[in-house]
C-alpha positions in Angstrom: 19.6 -9.7 -33.7 23.3 -10.0 -33.2 23.5 -6.6 -31.7 22.4 -7.8 -28.5 25.2 -9.0 -26.3 26.1 -12.5 -25.4 25.4 -11.9 -21.6 22.0 -10.7 -22.1 21.3 -13.5 -24.8 22.5 -16.3 -22.2 19.8 -15.0 -19.9 16.4 -16.9 -19.4 13.4 -14.6 -18.9 11.8 -14.5 -15.4 9.2 -17.2 -15.6 7.3 -15.4 -12.9 6.9 -12.2 -14.4 6.1 -14.2 -17.8 3.5 -16.1 -16.0 2.1 -13.2 -14.7 2.2 -11.2 -18.1 0.2 -13.8 -19.5 -2.2 -13.8 -16.9 -2.7 -10.1 -17.1 -3.0 -10.5 -21.1 -5.9 -13.0 -20.8 -7.4 -10.6 -17.8 -7.0 -7.7 -20.4 -9.5 -9.6 -22.7 -12.1 -9.4 -19.9 -11.5 -13.0 -18.6 -12.0 -13.7 -14.9 -8.0 -14.9 -14.5 -6.9 -15.3 -11.0 -3.1 -14.7 -10.4 -1.4 -16.7 -7.7 2.0 -16.4 -10.0 3.9 -13.6 -8.4 5.0 -13.3 -4.7 3.7 -10.0 -3.8 1.8 -9.1 -0.2 -1.7 -8.2 -1.3 -1.8 -5.7 1.3 -1.4 -1.9 1.6 1.7 -0.3 2.7 0.9 0.5 6.8 -0.2 4.2 7.1 2.8 5.5 9.4 5.0 4.4 6.7 3.1 6.6 4.0 2.9 9.2 6.2 6.9 9.5 6.5 7.1 9.6 2.6 4.6 12.1 2.6 6.5 14.2 5.2 9.5 13.6 3.6 8.4 15.2 0.3 7.1 18.1 2.2 10.5 18.3 4.3 12.0 18.5 0.7 14.3 14.8 0.9 14.1 15.1 -3.0 17.8 15.3 -3.7 20.9 12.7 -4.3 21.4 10.7 -1.2 24.7 9.2 -0.2 25.3 6.1 -2.5 25.0 3.5 0.0 21.8 5.3 1.4 21.3 8.0 4.2 23.1 7.4 7.4 19.9 7.6 9.2 18.4 4.7 7.3 21.4 2.9 7.6 21.7 3.4 11.4 18.1 2.0 11.5 19.2 -1.1 9.6 21.6 -1.8 12.3 19.4 -1.5 15.2 17.0 -3.9 13.5 19.9 -6.0 13.2 20.7 -6.0 16.9 17.4 -5.9 18.2 16.1 -8.9 16.1 18.7 -11.0 15.2 21.4 -10.3 17.8 24.0 -9.0 14.8 26.3 -6.2 15.1 27.0 -4.3 11.8 28.2 -0.6 11.5 26.4 1.7 9.0 29.7 1.5 7.0 28.7 -2.0 6.3 25.2 -1.6 5.4 24.5 -0.5 1.7 20.8 0.4 0.6 19.6 -0.4 -3.1 16.6 -0.6 -5.1 15.3 -3.7 -3.7 17.1 -7.1 -2.1 17.1 -8.3 -5.6 20.0 -5.7 -6.8 21.6 -6.3 -3.6 21.8 -9.7 -4.2 23.2 -9.3 -7.9 25.5 -6.5 -6.7 27.2 -8.5 -4.1 27.4 -11.5 -6.5 29.0 -9.2 -9.2 31.1 -8.0 -6.3 32.9 -11.0 -5.3 32.5 -13.7 -8.1 34.8 -14.0 -11.0 34.8 -15.6 -14.5 34.6 -19.4 -13.9 34.0 -19.4 -10.2 31.3 -21.5 -9.0 28.6 -20.5 -6.5 26.5 -23.2 -4.8 22.9 -22.8 -5.1 20.2 -25.1 -3.3 17.4 -25.8 -5.1 14.8 -25.5 -5.9 15.9 -21.7 -5.7 14.4 -18.4 -6.6 14.7 -17.9 -10.6 16.8 -14.8 -10.3 20.1 -16.5 -8.3 21.2 -18.7 -11.3 20.8 -15.9 -13.8 22.6 -13.7 -11.5 25.8 -15.9 -11.3 25.5 -15.9 -15.3 25.7 -12.3 -15.2 28.7 -12.4 -13.2 30.0 -14.9 -15.7 30.0 -17.5 -12.7 28.8 -20.9 -12.6 25.6 -21.8 -10.8 26.2 -25.4 -9.0 22.7 -26.8 -8.2 22.5 -29.0 -5.0 19.0 -30.7 -5.5 17.0 -31.2 -2.0 13.4 -33.0 -3.0 10.2 -33.0 -0.6 11.1 -36.0 0.9 13.8 -33.6 2.8 11.3 -31.1 3.1 13.5 -29.2 0.1 16.4 -28.5 2.4 19.7 -29.8 1.8 22.2 -31.4 4.2 25.6 -31.0 5.3 26.8 -34.0 3.3 25.2 -32.8 -0.1 27.0 -29.5 0.8 30.3 -30.5 1.2 30.0 -33.0 -1.9 29.4 -29.6 -4.1 32.5 -27.9 -2.6 35.3 -27.5 -4.9 38.3 -25.3 -5.6 36.3 -23.5 -7.6 33.4 -22.8 -5.4 33.3 -18.9 -4.5 30.2 -18.6 -2.7 27.0 -20.3 -1.5 23.8 -18.9 -1.5 21.1 -20.1 1.1 17.6 -18.6 1.3 15.7 -19.3 4.6 12.8 -18.9 4.5 12.5 -20.3 1.0 11.1 -18.9 -2.2 9.5 -21.1 -3.8 9.1 -24.0 -1.1 8.4 -22.4 2.0 11.1 -24.2 3.8 12.8 -22.8 6.9 16.1 -24.2 8.3 16.0 -24.8 11.9 18.9 -23.5 14.1 20.4 -27.1 14.3 20.2 -27.5 10.6 22.0 -24.3 10.0 24.6 -25.5 12.3 25.2 -28.7 10.4 25.8 -26.2 7.4 27.6 -23.8 9.0 30.1 -26.8 10.3 30.9 -27.8 6.9 31.4 -24.3 5.9 33.7 -23.7 8.7 36.4 -25.9 7.4 36.2 -23.8 4.1 37.3 -20.4 5.2 37.5 -18.7 1.5 33.8 -19.3 0.9 31.6 -16.3 1.1 28.1 -17.2 2.5 25.3 -15.2 1.2 22.2 -15.4 3.4 18.8 -14.3 1.4 16.4 -13.7 4.5 13.7 -11.3 2.8 11.3 -13.7 4.2 12.3 -13.6 7.6 9.5 -12.3 9.5 6.9 -14.7 7.4 7.4 -17.7 9.2 5.1 -20.2 11.3 7.6 -22.0 13.4 8.7 -19.2 15.4 11.6 -16.8 14.9 14.4 -17.4 12.2 17.9 -17.8 13.0 20.7 -15.5 10.5 23.4 -17.3 9.3 25.2 -14.2 10.2 24.7 -15.3 13.9 27.0 -18.2 13.8 30.5 -17.2 15.2 32.5 -19.4 12.9 31.4 -17.9 10.0 29.8 -14.9 10.8 33.1 -12.6 9.3 32.1 -13.8 5.9 28.4 -13.8 5.5 26.5 -11.2 3.7 23.2 -10.6 4.9 20.3 -9.7 2.2 16.9 -8.2 3.2 14.4 -5.4 2.4 11.4 -4.0 3.5 9.3 -5.6 0.2 7.6 -8.8 2.2 7.1 -7.8 5.7 5.9 -4.4 5.2 4.0 -5.0 1.9 6.6 -2.3 0.3 7.1 -4.3 -2.8 7.0 -1.1 -5.0 8.9 0.8 -3.0 12.1 -0.9 -3.8 14.2 -0.8 -0.8 16.6 -3.3 0.1 19.8 -3.9 1.6 23.3 -5.9 2.3 24.8 -6.3 5.3 28.5 -7.2 4.5 32.0 -7.4 5.7 33.5 -3.8 4.9 35.1 -4.9 1.9 32.3 -6.3 0.3 30.0 -3.5 1.5 32.8 -0.7 0.1 32.3 -2.8 -3.3 28.7 -3.0 -3.8 28.8 1.0 -3.1 31.5 1.2 -5.7 29.3 -0.6 -8.1 26.1 1.2 -7.1 28.1 4.4 -7.8 28.8 3.9 -11.3 25.2 2.6 -12.6 22.5 3.6 -9.9 23.6 6.0 -7.5 21.5 5.9 -4.8 17.7 4.6 -4.9 14.8 6.9 -4.0 15.2 9.3 -1.2 11.6 9.4 -0.5 11.3 5.6 -0.4 14.5 5.2 1.9 12.6 8.0 4.6 9.6 5.5 4.1 11.8 2.6 4.9 13.5 4.2 7.8 9.9 4.6 9.6 9.3 0.9 8.8 12.4 -0.5 11.0 11.8 2.4 13.5 8.2 2.1 14.0 5.5 0.5 15.2 5.9 -3.6 14.4 2.4 -4.8 15.3 1.9 -4.4 11.2 4.1 -7.4 10.7 2.6 -9.6 12.8 -0.8 -9.0 11.6 0.1 -9.6 8.2 2.1 -12.7 9.3 -0.9 -14.3 11.1 -3.1 -13.4 7.9 -0.4 -15.3 5.9 -0.6 -18.4 8.3 -3.9 -18.4 7.8 -4.3 -18.5 4.2 -1.3 -21.3 4.5 -3.7 -23.3 6.3 -6.6 -22.7 4.2 -4.8 -23.3 0.8 -2.9 -26.4 2.0 -6.1 -28.0 3.0 -7.8 -27.5 -0.4 -4.4 -28.3 -2.5 -4.2 -31.5 -0.5 -7.7 -32.5 -2.1 -6.2 -32.2 -5.5 -5.9 -35.4 -7.1 -2.2 -35.8 -8.2 -0.8 -33.1 -5.7 1.7 -34.0 -3.1 1.7 -31.0 -0.6 4.6 -30.3 1.7 3.4 -27.8 4.3 5.5 -24.7 4.3 7.0 -23.5 7.3 7.2 -20.1 6.0 6.8 -17.4 3.2 3.5 -17.5 1.1 3.9 -19.9 -1.4 3.1 -24.0 -1.6 5.1 -26.0 -4.0 3.5 -29.4 -4.8 4.9 -32.3 -6.5 2.5 -33.0 -9.7 4.7 -35.4 -11.8 1.8 -37.9 -10.8 -0.1 -35.8 -13.7 2.5 -36.1 -16.2 1.1 -38.6 -19.2 -2.6 -37.6 -18.4 -4.9 -35.6 -21.4 -7.8 -33.4 -21.7 -8.7 -33.7 -24.9 -5.9 -33.2 -27.6 -3.8 -31.4 -24.8 -1.2 -33.7 -23.3 0.4 -32.9 -19.9 4.1 -33.9 -20.1 5.7 -31.5 -17.9 4.9 -28.8 -15.1 5.0 -26.2 -17.7 2.4 -27.9 -19.6 0.2 -28.0 -16.5 1.0 -25.0 -15.6 -0.4 -23.8 -19.1 -3.2 -26.0 -19.1 -4.2 -24.6 -15.5 -4.2 -21.1 -17.1 -6.2 -21.9 -20.1 -8.7 -24.2 -18.6 -8.9 -23.1 -14.9 -8.2 -19.5 -15.5 -5.8 -19.6 -12.3 -2.0 -18.8 -13.2 0.9 -20.7 -11.1 4.3 -21.0 -12.2 6.1 -24.1 -13.4 9.1 -25.6 -10.8 11.3 -26.3 -13.5 12.3 -22.4 -13.3 12.9 -23.0 -10.0 15.0 -26.2 -10.8 12.4 -28.7 -9.6 10.7 -29.6 -12.8 8.4 -32.0 -11.0 6.6 -29.1 -9.0 4.2 -26.1 -9.4 4.5 -22.7 -7.2 1.4 -21.4 -6.2 1.5 -17.8 -4.1 -1.2 -17.8 -1.4 -0.5 -13.8 -0.8 -4.2 -13.2 -2.0 -7.5 -13.2 -0.1 -8.9 -16.1 1.2 -12.2 -15.9 -1.2 -9.4 -15.6 -4.0 -7.3 -18.7 -2.7 -10.8 -20.8 -2.5 -12.2 -20.1 -5.8 -8.8 -20.8 -7.4 -8.1 -23.9 -5.8 -11.8 -25.1 -6.9 -11.2 -24.4 -10.4 -7.4 -26.1 -10.4 -9.5 -29.2 -8.8 -11.9 -29.4 -11.5 -9.5 -28.9 -14.0 -7.6 -31.5 -12.7 -10.3 -34.0 -12.3 -10.7 -33.4 -16.3 -7.5 -35.3 -16.9 -7.3 -38.9 -18.1 
């Protein structure tokens, strides 16, 4: 249909949501599908956060809020950044939006001009590349494989920089790999970026609380680059609030103003009730975050042990987030009846149809030899799902 804009036609559909929909369609027919395709905590939102939302309704917080979010929420975010990350931001530098996803896209739209390049270490979340396309920028992918735990080196980063480089986007802990950059590894990247003062650094830190190697280090904590780092974060992962749609950017003031200007023209504010809930999340008790982290770590250990028993799965142990990202190219070329496995796409579809387990092909993340499985579900489902996957893979010849 030629009435749709070239801008939208150039975008790839979200592979994670596409697989999730396929799994849902099969489940609707009565099949017992286990979906390990979407990165969503299976826990309920903590009670004190829900109570804050109920109170906000009773207290009539039902009107438009300031475009960048309630001042009280932005102040709570500043306190969080100081308390947990040692970062000094003012409320004027915080913009709250409909999830970290919107804030990330709006930052890219606010800083990237047509033809400018954004460096993206891959494997990377499926939407990064598409957001750069929306801004008419050029995504430049820097591949890091399992042999380096999916983390780019300073040498790789410097080799990718050109006069057209406008920004670099770094996610730690990583979706889809679960890799976490140590402070020393980040320092190596910072040493490179310090030599290029015009490059904006976008730090996606949405998984910061889900880590199994101790606290993470924010890129905004390095004095060499802190005046050009944009932190992206939100409540979805740490507080099991995916549907509440609250995220934020903490940015240099000119970028924060640009993002707010953009919001003012096409979304205005995000939900007033969700904002008051997020405020309670940041200012309230934090033991719920640690309880969920411990559960994810237990599940990480469980699924890694099970996945390592599957023939052809080369499993890198993740240090954070809630995904495993096995390299599966050893299975390419194998068959099950008339079904030939030529790619990770084929394998993901085979596992969905044969094992009734939904995963996501690594091709969407820039790693066509891998599959992503989320372990944000119960131990029982993980055991059942990995058992089915193992049985299906063992049928391949």
